[in-house]
C-alpha positions, 0 to 999 in steps of 0.5 A: 557502543550503547550510546552509538546504538541509541543514537542510530535508533533515534536517527531511524525513528526521526526519519520515520517521524519526518514522514508524518510531518510530510503527510501533514504538509500535504494535507495542508496543501490539499486543503488550501486550493481544494477546500479539503473538508473535515472528513478528508482532513481527519481521515488523512490525519488518522492515516498519518498517525497510524502509519507513524505508530506502526512504522515506529514500532516495527523499526524498534523491533527490527533493530535497523541501524539505518532507515535506508534509501529504499525505505525513504522512497516507500515512506514517500509513497505512503505520504502520497497514499495518505493524500489519496485516502484523504481525497477519497474520504472527502469525496464519499458523498458524491464519489466524483473523481478529483484530478489531484487524486489521479495525480497522487495515485499515478505518482505512487504507482510509478514509484512502486517499482522504484523502491525495490530497485533502490534496495537491490542496487544499494544492498539494503534489502530487508524483511521490514522494507519488503513488508512496508512496501507490501502494506503501502501497496495493499492499502492503496488498492483498498482505498482505490477500490472504495473510490471505484465502488462508489460508482460501480457497486460494493462488489469492487471492494472484493479487490481491496479486501482480498489481501486482508482476507488472506492475512486473516485466513493465515491466522486460522491456517498457519500453512498460508504463512509459508514463503512463496517463490518469486513470481513475475506473474504475481508482481505483474497482477499486483501492479495492474490492480492499481492501474486498472482501478485508477483507470476506472476511477477517472471515469474517462471510459463509459460505465460498461467499459469501467465495469469490464476493466474492474472485472478484469482486475478482480479476475486476475487477482482471484487467479493470482491468489488462487494459484498461490493458495493452491501452491501453499496447500500442495506444499503442505508444510505447517512451517511459518514463512518469512517475507522476502528481504527485498521489495 
């Protein structure tokens, strides 16, 4: 029995390691035709190593017996986000949009709704899967906000930093960790962040329009976080919350 458990744990860890291998492959593919520079390559490599290390630790602590199809989809999105991160880091001096950045981001955003559906249909919902999905989403928004901020200004970083500020605040005020009720509005606002930032990042619209698009994203996100914080404050309990078991 112990040997079987060890085998399954090792199998789960191997699947996580495959994601790191896929990330390295994507970076090499980006380097060949695009001439991905040292900044992009090192940033993408750092992202891959950090993702693998954090995920491997989380898998060990969770005791999952199978990585699961939904987590595989999320891992694929993480690889795409790593590619986006590398391209943004490589474009920092000029901040000009790169077609592959748009393509990778678009695919990652489309897949955002897939992993949750797969988890529900296969009965593989888990707190780890939900947290994994959330962290990938949050980091993509952070990277996109950095990319757009290069053109519109540092204020755009408020979008990418808001979720991390919320997590930091929860360490000071534990009542912020209480579970939130499911909300279609919250999910819609979260999904719109990537779409609106990507729209602004492509620079297909005039600059004033891009500013308006990002201001809309910031306003929606502020409203969503404000509503949730207000609800948690009214609930008032110091109890610790848990992440929902589905993406």
